[in-house]
C-alpha positions as a Python dict, from the first residue, in 0.01 Angstrom:
ca = {
    (1, 'M'): (0, 0, 0),
    (2, 'P'): (-128, -223, -285),
    (3, 'F'): (-316, -525, -161),
    (4, 'T'): (-359, -857, -339),
    (5, 'H'): (-546, -1182, -281),
    (6, 'P'): (-337, -1436, -85),
    (7, 'F'): (-419, -1720, -328),
    (8, 'S'): (-384, -1531, -658),
    (9, 'K'): (-88, -1609, -881),
    (10, 'V'): (60, -1463, -1198),
    (11, 'L'): (246, -1637, -1479),
    (12, 'C'): (597, -1529, -1577),
    (13, 'P'): (616, -1469, -1956),
    (14, 'F'): (982, -1578, -1963),
    (15, 'C'): (1001, -1905, -1768),
    (16, 'F'): (624, -1970, -1754),
    (17, 'E'): (622, -2044, -1381),
    (18, 'Y'): (336, -1937, -1153),
    (19, 'F'): (403, -1737, -838),
    (20, 'H'): (233, -1500, -596),
    (21, 'L'): (312, -1140, -686),
    (22, 'G'): (388, -1050, -325),
    (23, 'Q'): (672, -1302, -323),
    (24, 'A'): (847, -1149, -624),
    (25, 'P'): (1187, -997, -541),
    (26, 'V'): (1297, -662, -683),
    (27, 'R'): (1605, -552, -875),
    (28, 'V'): (1760, -215, -783),
    (29, 'V'): (1811, -85, -1137),
    (30, 'S'): (1926, 260, -1019),
    (31, 'S'): (2232, 100, -860),
    (32, 'S'): (2564, 148, -1041),
    (33, 'E'): (2684, -184, -902),
    (34, 'L'): (2675, -491, -1128),
    (35, 'V'): (2693, -840, -980),
    (36, 'N'): (2661, -1187, -1126),
    (37, 'D'): (2307, -1320, -1101),
    (38, 'P'): (2331, -1702, -1091),
    (39, 'V'): (1954, -1736, -1140),
    (40, 'V'): (1967, -1549, -1472),
    (41, 'Q'): (2285, -1739, -1558),
    (42, 'E'): (2108, -2071, -1511),
    (43, 'F'): (1788, -1960, -1687),
    (44, 'L'): (1979, -1851, -1998),
    (45, 'R'): (2205, -2157, -1976),
    (46, 'L'): (2508, -1940, -2040),
    (47, 'P'): (2829, -2122, -2133),
    (48, 'A'): (3080, -2206, -1862),
    (49, 'G'): (3281, -1904, -1756),
    (50, 'S'): (3015, -1653, -1862),
    (51, 'E'): (2849, -1429, -1607),
    (52, 'A'): (2513, -1254, -1600),
    (53, 'L'): (2617, -912, -1469),
    (54, 'M'): (2305, -734, -1348),
    (55, 'P'): (2206, -471, -1090),
    (56, 'P'): (2168, -633, -746),
    (57, 'V'): (1853, -812, -631),
    (58, 'E'): (1689, -707, -307),
    (59, 'E'): (1578, -1027, -139),
    (60, 'Q'): (1301, -1055, 119),
    (61, 'S'): (1402, -1090, 480),
    (62, 'G'): (1222, -1174, 802),
    (63, 'F'): (938, -1418, 865),
    (64, 'F'): (682, -1142, 927),
    (65, 'N'): (764, -955, 606),
    (66, 'K'): (747, -1272, 399),
    (67, 'A'): (412, -1368, 553),
    (68, 'M'): (264, -1022, 500),
    (69, 'R'): (352, -1026, 134),
    (70, 'N'): (83, -1287, 81),
    (71, 'F'): (-157, -994, 120),
    (72, 'Y'): (31, -700, -30),
    (73, 'Y'): (329, -614, -246),
    (74, 'P'): (547, -313, -155),
    (75, 'A'): (583, 3, -363),
    (76, 'L'): (879, 2, -600),
    (77, 'H'): (998, 362, -592),
    (78, 'N'): (1144, 530, -285),
    (79, 'G'): (1306, 866, -345),
    (80, 'K'): (1593, 830, -592),
    (81, 'V'): (1597, 450, -579),
    (82, 'T'): (1436, 279, -880),
    (83, 'K'): (1340, -86, -857),
    (84, 'H'): (1179, -336, -1092),
    (85, 'R'): (980, -638, -985),
    (86, 'I'): (1128, -963, -1117),
    (87, 'C'): (1023, -1326, -1138),
    (88, 'P'): (1144, -1530, -839),
    (89, 'H'): (1219, -1828, -1065),
    (90, 'C'): (1421, -1673, -1352),
    (91, 'H'): (1486, -1314, -1229),
    (92, 'M'): (1358, -1163, -1555),
    (93, 'K'): (1185, -826, -1527),
    (94, 'L'): (807, -854, -1528),
    (95, 'P'): (596, -646, -1770),
    (96, 'I'): (485, -323, -1601),
    (97, 'Q'): (111, -393, -1573),
    (98, 'L'): (163, -756, -1476),
    (99, 'G'): (415, -654, -1208),
    (100, 'N'): (171, -396, -1074),
    (101, 'N'): (-114, -648, -1055),
    (102, 'G'): (-299, -459, -1329),
    (103, 'M'): (-342, -742, -1579),
    (104, 'L'): (-410, -1112, -1604),
    (105, 'S'): (-119, -1318, -1730),
    (106, 'N'): (-268, -1480, -2040),
    (107, 'I'): (-25, -1638, -2283),
    (108, 'I'): (-110, -1750, -2636),
    (109, 'A'): (129, -2025, -2747),
    (110, 'V'): (227, -2095, -3108),
    (111, 'T'): (367, -2439, -3184),
    (112, 'G'): (483, -2626, -3492),
    (113, 'Y'): (763, -2840, -3627),
    (114, 'R'): (1054, -2709, -3830),
    (115, 'D'): (946, -2562, -4166),
    (116, 'S'): (591, -2500, -4043),
    (117, 'G'): (649, -2125, -4082),
    (118, 'K'): (641, -1999, -3722),
    (119, 'S'): (906, -1730, -3772),
    (120, 'N'): (741, -1590, -4086),
    (121, 'F'): (407, -1606, -3904),
    (122, 'F'): (539, -1402, -3609),
    (123, 'G'): (715, -1150, -3833),
    (124, 'V'): (416, -1079, -4056),
    (125, 'L'): (158, -1099, -3776),
    (126, 'I'): (315, -821, -3568),
    (127, 'N'): (350, -598, -3873),
    (128, 'E'): (-13, -657, -3975),
    (129, 'L'): (-146, -597, -3624),
    (130, 'K'): (30, -260, -3618),
    (131, 'N'): (-43, -142, -3971),
    (132, 'R'): (-365, -308, -4087),
    (133, 'Y'): (-571, -437, -3799),
    (134, 'S'): (-521, -133, -3575),
    (135, 'Q'): (-790, 41, -3779),
    (136, 'E'): (-979, -258, -3916),
    (137, 'V'): (-1041, -436, -3585),
    (138, 'G'): (-991, -150, -3342),
    (139, 'L'): (-675, -230, -3149),
    (140, 'N'): (-336, -92, -3066),
    (141, 'L'): (-16, -285, -3008),
    (142, 'I'): (228, -148, -2751),
    (143, 'T'): (580, -286, -2729),
    (144, 'Q'): (679, -412, -2383),
    (145, 'E'): (1019, -469, -2229),
    (146, 'T'): (1191, -801, -2286),
    (147, 'F'): (1560, -898, -2261),
    (148, 'S'): (1863, -897, -2492),
    (149, 'T'): (2107, -1181, -2429),
    (150, 'S'): (2374, -1010, -2639),
    (151, 'A'): (2357, -683, -2443),
    (152, 'M'): (2251, -851, -2114),
    (153, 'R'): (1993, -584, -2043),
    (154, 'S'): (1626, -508, -2083),
    (155, 'V'): (1519, -384, -2429),
    (156, 'F'): (1188, -314, -2595),
    (157, 'S'): (1042, -602, -2792),
    (158, 'D'): (1051, -398, -3115),
    (159, 'E'): (1431, -415, -3101),
    (160, 'L'): (1432, -795, -3089),
    (161, 'Y'): (1154, -806, -3349),
    (162, 'N'): (1371, -616, -3595),
    (163, 'E'): (1668, -845, -3528),
    (164, 'R'): (1469, -1168, -3561),
    (165, 'Y'): (1211, -1089, -3827),
    (166, 'G'): (1196, -730, -3949),
    (167, 'A'): (1547, -721, -4095),
    (168, 'D'): (1457, -1011, -4325),
    (169, 'L'): (1092, -941, -4405),
    (170, 'L'): (1081, -562, -4413),
    (171, 'G'): (1422, -466, -4550),
    (172, 'D'): (1506, -327, -4893),
    (173, 'N'): (1545, -681, -5026),
    (174, 'P'): (1279, -881, -4839),
    (175, 'Q'): (1336, -1249, -4784),
    (176, 'V'): (1197, -1529, -4570),
    (177, 'V'): (1306, -1535, -4207),
    (178, 'R'): (1602, -1754, -4129),
    (179, 'A'): (1531, -2080, -3948),
    (180, 'T'): (1522, -2063, -3568),
    (181, 'L'): (1809, -2240, -3395),
    (182, 'S'): (1743, -2490, -3118),
    (183, 'A'): (1720, -2356, -2763),
    (184, 'Q'): (1997, -2602, -2674),
    (185, 'T'): (2249, -2384, -2858),
    (186, 'N'): (2069, -2049, -2881),
    (187, 'S'): (2001, -1882, -2546),
    (188, 'D'): (1840, -1583, -2721),
    (189, 'I'): (1543, -1792, -2832),
    (190, 'R'): (1452, -1848, -2466),
    (191, 'I'): (1350, -1481, -2465),
    (192, 'P'): (998, -1402, -2592),
    (193, 'L'): (865, -1090, -2757),
    (194, 'I'): (605, -922, -2536),
    (195, 'Y'): (340, -679, -2661),
    (196, 'R'): (36, -536, -2490),
    (197, 'L'): (-267, -570, -2714),
    (198, 'N'): (-544, -321, -2636),
    (199, 'L'): (-887, -398, -2787),
    (200, 'T'): (-1088, -77, -2815),
    (201, 'R'): (-1430, -183, -2950),
    (202, 'F'): (-1692, -315, -2713),
    (203, 'S'): (-2016, -505, -2762),
    (204, 'K'): (-2309, -415, -2541),
    (205, 'R'): (-2236, -714, -2317),
    (206, 'Q'): (-1867, -621, -2281),
    (207, 'R'): (-1961, -261, -2206),
    (208, 'W'): (-2192, -387, -1930),
    (209, 'L'): (-1919, -612, -1787),
    (210, 'H'): (-1653, -338, -1805),
    (211, 'P'): (-1843, -9, -1770),
    (212, 'F'): (-1538, 209, -1692),
    (213, 'A'): (-1291, 55, -1937),
    (214, 'N'): (-1159, 240, -2242),
    (215, 'H'): (-999, -78, -2377),
    (216, 'R'): (-941, -444, -2289),
    (217, 'P'): (-567, -517, -2251),
    (218, 'I'): (-395, -854, -2289),
    (219, 'D'): (-23, -929, -2305),
    (220, 'L'): (67, -1106, -2629),
    (221, 'V'): (371, -1326, -2559),
    (222, 'L'): (543, -1466, -2869),
    (223, 'F'): (781, -1750, -2788),
    (224, 'D'): (952, -1878, -3104),
    (225, 'A'): (1066, -2228, -3007),
    (226, 'A'): (1267, -2410, -3272),
    (227, 'G'): (1081, -2682, -3458),
    (228, 'E'): (1338, -2949, -3375),
    (229, 'D'): (1278, -2886, -3004),
    (230, 'M'): (933, -3038, -3052),
    (231, 'S'): (1099, -3364, -3158),
    (232, 'S'): (1261, -3418, -2818),
    (233, 'P'): (1064, -3484, -2497),
    (234, 'E'): (1358, -3345, -2299),
    (235, 'M'): (1356, -3018, -2491),
    (236, 'L'): (980, -2991, -2458),
    (237, 'S'): (999, -3024, -2082),
    (238, 'L'): (1278, -2764, -2060),
    (239, 'Y'): (1181, -2507, -2320),
    (240, 'C'): (815, -2555, -2409),
    (241, 'R'): (649, -2526, -2070),
    (242, 'Y'): (455, -2238, -2214),
    (243, 'I'): (244, -2483, -2418),
    (244, 'S'): (81, -2642, -2115),
    (245, 'R'): (20, -2308, -1940),
    (246, 'A'): (-116, -2112, -2232),
    (247, 'A'): (-462, -1957, -2235),
    (248, 'G'): (-489, -2047, -2605),
    (249, 'I'): (-282, -2247, -2854),
    (250, 'I'): (-216, -2193, -3225),
    (251, 'A'): (-79, -2517, -3377),
    (252, 'L'): (81, -2458, -3716),
    (253, 'I'): (63, -2755, -3955),
    (254, 'D'): (294, -2766, -4258),
    (255, 'P'): (85, -2919, -4541),
    (256, 'L'): (403, -3031, -4719),
    (257, 'S'): (481, -3266, -4431),
    (258, 'Y'): (198, -3493, -4549),
    (259, 'P'): (264, -3691, -4871),
    (260, 'E'): (-113, -3708, -4928),
    (261, 'I'): (-98, -3332, -4991),
    (262, 'R'): (260, -3293, -5107),
    (263, 'N'): (217, -3527, -5402),
    (264, 'D'): (-64, -3308, -5539),
    (265, 'I'): (139, -2987, -5534),
    (266, 'T'): (337, -2892, -5843),
    (267, 'M'): (625, -2686, -5709),
    (268, 'N'): (996, -2714, -5645),
    (269, 'Y'): (1054, -2816, -5285),
    (270, 'R'): (1324, -3013, -5110),
    (271, 'S'): (1147, -3347, -5095),
    (272, 'T'): (1436, -3501, -4900),
    (273, 'S'): (1377, -3256, -4615),
    (274, 'Y'): (1044, -3426, -4542),
    (275, 'Q'): (1169, -3783, -4530),
    (276, 'N'): (1207, -3984, -4209),
    (277, 'R'): (1090, -3701, -3984),
    (278, 'P'): (814, -3714, -3722),
    (279, 'Y'): (530, -3472, -3785),
    (280, 'D'): (269, -3576, -3531),
    (281, 'T'): (219, -3218, -3416),
    (282, 'M'): (-115, -3278, -3248),
    (283, 'G'): (-1, -3595, -3071),
    (284, 'V'): (313, -3429, -2931),
    (285, 'L'): (115, -3120, -2833),
    (286, 'T'): (-144, -3325, -2646),
    (287, 'Q'): (121, -3532, -2470),
    (288, 'T'): (303, -3215, -2363),
    (289, 'I'): (-9, -3075, -2200),
    (290, 'E'): (-87, -3403, -2026),
    (291, 'S'): (271, -3456, -1906),
    (292, 'A'): (263, -3122, -1728),
    (293, 'G'): (13, -3272, -1484),
    (294, 'R'): (-235, -2989, -1530),
    (295, 'H'): (-499, -3192, -1710),
    (296, 'N'): (-717, -3487, -1617),
    (297, 'S'): (-663, -3746, -1892),
    (298, 'T'): (-1023, -3867, -1857),
    (299, 'Q'): (-1157, -3529, -1970),
    (300, 'K'): (-1107, -3309, -2274),
    (301, 'I'): (-855, -3023, -2263),
    (302, 'N'): (-1024, -2687, -2206),
    (303, 'T'): (-756, -2471, -2372),
    (304, 'P'): (-889, -2324, -2701),
    (305, 'L'): (-695, -2480, -2990),
    (306, 'A'): (-660, -2320, -3335),
    (307, 'V'): (-536, -2588, -3578),
    (308, 'T'): (-383, -2375, -3853),
    (309, 'I'): (-269, -2504, -4192),
    (310, 'S'): (26, -2283, -4287),
    (311, 'K'): (144, -2209, -4643),
    (312, 'F'): (-225, -2224, -4735),
    (313, 'D'): (-165, -2057, -5072),
    (314, 'L'): (-1, -2381, -5194),
    (315, 'L'): (-337, -2557, -5179),
    (316, 'R'): (-519, -2327, -5422),
    (317, 'N'): (-510, -2567, -5715),
    (318, 'I'): (-581, -2888, -5525),
    (319, 'D'): (-920, -3048, -5579),
    (320, 'G'): (-1151, -3049, -5281),
    (321, 'L'): (-1119, -2691, -5154),
    (322, 'D'): (-1364, -2422, -5263),
    (323, 'P'): (-1184, -2109, -5390),
    (324, 'S'): (-1377, -1898, -5139),
    (325, 'V'): (-1174, -2037, -4846),
    (326, 'F'): (-866, -1860, -4985),
    (327, 'E'): (-1027, -1517, -4961),
    (328, 'D'): (-869, -1288, -4701),
    (329, 'H'): (-1128, -1215, -4433),
    (330, 'V'): (-1211, -863, -4319),
    (331, 'H'): (-1298, -810, -3951),
    (332, 'S'): (-1406, -444, -3958),
    (333, 'S'): (-1732, -509, -3772),
    (334, 'G'): (-1586, -759, -3525),
    (335, 'F'): (-1442, -1107, -3564),
    (336, 'D'): (-1599, -1269, -3870),
    (337, 'S'): (-1707, -1593, -3704),
    (338, 'L'): (-1928, -1702, -3995),
    (339, 'A'): (-1633, -1697, -4236),
    (340, 'A'): (-1420, -1878, -3979),
    (341, 'D'): (-1684, -2149, -3936),
    (342, 'K'): (-1709, -2199, -4312),
    (343, 'T'): (-1330, -2227, -4350),
    (344, 'S'): (-1306, -2463, -4053),
    (345, 'D'): (-1564, -2704, -4197),
    (346, 'A'): (-1396, -2695, -4539),
    (347, 'I'): (-1050, -2773, -4399),
    (348, 'R'): (-1177, -3051, -4175),
    (349, 'N'): (-1357, -3216, -4468),
    (350, 'F'): (-1047, -3171, -4685),
    (351, 'L'): (-825, -3350, -4429),
    (352, 'I'): (-1070, -3638, -4406),
    (353, 'R'): (-1093, -3671, -4786),
    (354, 'K'): (-714, -3679, -4801),
    (355, 'R'): (-719, -3954, -4536),
    (356, 'I'): (-521, -3740, -4292),
    (357, 'N'): (-755, -3851, -4017),
    (358, 'S'): (-490, -3831, -3745),
    (359, 'I'): (-537, -3454, -3711),
    (360, 'P'): (-918, -3432, -3664),
    (361, 'T'): (-923, -3754, -3460),
    (362, 'V'): (-671, -3630, -3202),
    (363, 'V'): (-815, -3279, -3197),
    (364, 'E'): (-1181, -3374, -3158),
    (365, 'D'): (-1120, -3656, -2911),
    (366, 'N'): (-896, -3452, -2681),
    (367, 'Y'): (-998, -3086, -2702),
    (368, 'K'): (-1320, -2926, -2590),
    (369, 'T'): (-1290, -2606, -2799),
    (370, 'Y'): (-1118, -2605, -3137),
    (371, 'K'): (-1138, -2471, -3490),
    (372, 'Y'): (-947, -2526, -3815),
    (373, 'F'): (-785, -2239, -4003),
    (374, 'G'): (-593, -2185, -4325),
    (375, 'M'): (-321, -1919, -4323),
    (376, 'S'): (-41, -1798, -4547),
    (377, 'A'): (204, -1554, -4388),
    (378, 'L'): (368, -1458, -4718),
    (379, 'G'): (83, -1519, -4963),
    (380, 'R'): (310, -1683, -5219),
    (381, 'S'): (618, -1902, -5237),
    (382, 'P'): (961, -1737, -5213),
    (383, 'R'): (1219, -1760, -5489),
    (384, 'P'): (1486, -2034, -5464),
    (385, 'D'): (1727, -1779, -5309),
    (386, 'R'): (1471, -1706, -5029),
    (387, 'S'): (1389, -1360, -5169),
    (388, 'L'): (1029, -1235, -5188),
    (389, 'T'): (857, -1046, -5466),
    (390, 'S'): (593, -921, -5220),
    (391, 'I'): (420, -1010, -4894),
    (392, 'E'): (44, -1052, -4922),
    (393, 'P'): (-72, -1251, -4616),
    (394, 'I'): (-393, -1453, -4619),
    (395, 'N'): (-592, -1462, -4295),
    (396, 'I'): (-274, -1415, -4090),
    (397, 'A'): (-461, -1310, -3774),
    (398, 'D'): (-778, -1523, -3791),
    (399, 'S'): (-656, -1788, -3545),
    (400, 'L'): (-540, -1520, -3299),
    (401, 'F'): (-868, -1330, -3325),
    (402, 'W'): (-1066, -1649, -3267),
    (403, 'I'): (-871, -1720, -2947),
    (404, 'L'): (-919, -1361, -2831),
    (405, 'N'): (-1290, -1409, -2893),
    (406, 'Q'): (-1292, -1731, -2690),
    (407, 'L'): (-1115, -1551, -2404),
    (408, 'G'): (-1368, -1266, -2410),
    (409, 'Y'): (-1144, -989, -2547),
    (410, 'L'): (-1277, -960, -2903),
    (411, 'Q'): (-1641, -973, -3007),
    (412, 'T'): (-1791, -1128, -3319),
    (413, 'E'): (-1971, -929, -3589),
    (414, 'E'): (-2303, -1063, -3462),
    (415, 'E'): (-2230, -944, -3107),
    (416, 'M'): (-2124, -601, -3228),
    (417, 'K'): (-2442, -560, -3438),
    (418, 'K'): (-2649, -593, -3119),
    (419, 'N'): (-2502, -267, -2987),
}
C-alpha cells in the first residue's frame, strides 16, 4: 500500500491544477465500455453536440475511504483490470511516474507573442535534445503519454510532435512551423507535449545528495499557447495558468517587434505585421503571475526567468554586439555558466543602448533570479515561401539548461570540475 504525505500535492501537466494524489480518480482502461466524460468534454471545450467517449471513471465512495486517501493511494492493477490514475480536475491521464508519486511535478513554461518563434523553438529543441545534447550534456529524453483530440485517446508525445513540428521541420522539404492557432478555436493546443528528461552526470555535491540515483528525472512539459492568447486577459486566465505555476519560465522576445532594432536590420519582413500590436511581453507575464494570487506584490518573484531574444541571428550585423555572443556554446563539461553570464551582460547592455529599457526595468524590478539569452532556432532566415536551406540552431537549449541548473538538476562546468 503506497503511502503519501497528507499535505503534499502534485501539479497536473494538462490543466495545471494542484491536487493531492490520493484524491485522484482512476479510469478503467481495460473496460470495453465507452461513455461520455463531461469533465474531458468541458476541459477540451468541444463543440456543442460532440462527446468525449472514454473508458469509465471509477469514482471514490464512502467517507472513510476518502479520508484515508489523504495518507495513501490505492494500487492500480487488480488481476485483469487495468486502471490509470487521472487528474480530478480535467480527467487527463497523469504521467506514469507522477501518478505513482515517483517524481516532482515541475513545469517549465515558454511564453511569447505571435511571431516570437515558440513553435520553431519547440520543434528544434526536442530534436536537439535527442540527437545532440544526449551525448554532449549527458541526458536522455523519454517520450511520455499525452492526448490526441482527433483520436480522443492517449498517444505518445512523439506522435503529436511529428504532427505539430516534425512534419514541417524534419521532412524532405523542411520549412518553418505553421503558426499556432488560438486555443479559443483549437482544442488540440490545450494538450501539451510531455517528455521525461533524465540527467545522468552528477557533481560531487549532487552525488552526495542523491547517493543511490543513476539519473535525475524531470518532466519537461511543452505547452504551445498561441501568441494572440497573450493579448487577452481572458485567454490568459483560461489557457495560460501554467505560467503562474511554472518552476521556471522562458520568455521569448521577438527583436523585430521593437522598431529600435527593426530599423537597423536589412531584410525583407512584413513591416505591417508589427504595427499597432502590443508587445509588452514582460509586463503581461508579470501581471499574469500576480493575478494568480500566488505572489506577494511587495516582493520579487522567485521563479527563475530566462529572457530570451529569439531570431538572434538577425542581430549579427548590428553595432553594439560583440561577434562572440553569436557563437554556439558547448556544454560537454556541464552547463557553461561563464559563457551564459557573458552573453547575458552583452544583451542587457545592448537593450539599454537601444533604449529598450522596458525589458530590463520590469525584469530586474520584479524578478529575483533572471538571465538574458540570445537564441536562434533555425540559425538563418527562411525563404519567402517558408522553406529552409538548413537548420543550424544557435544556443537553442541555453535558457533551458540554465533553468535546470537553477532547479538543481544540471551542474555547471565549475561544479563538475570539483568532482
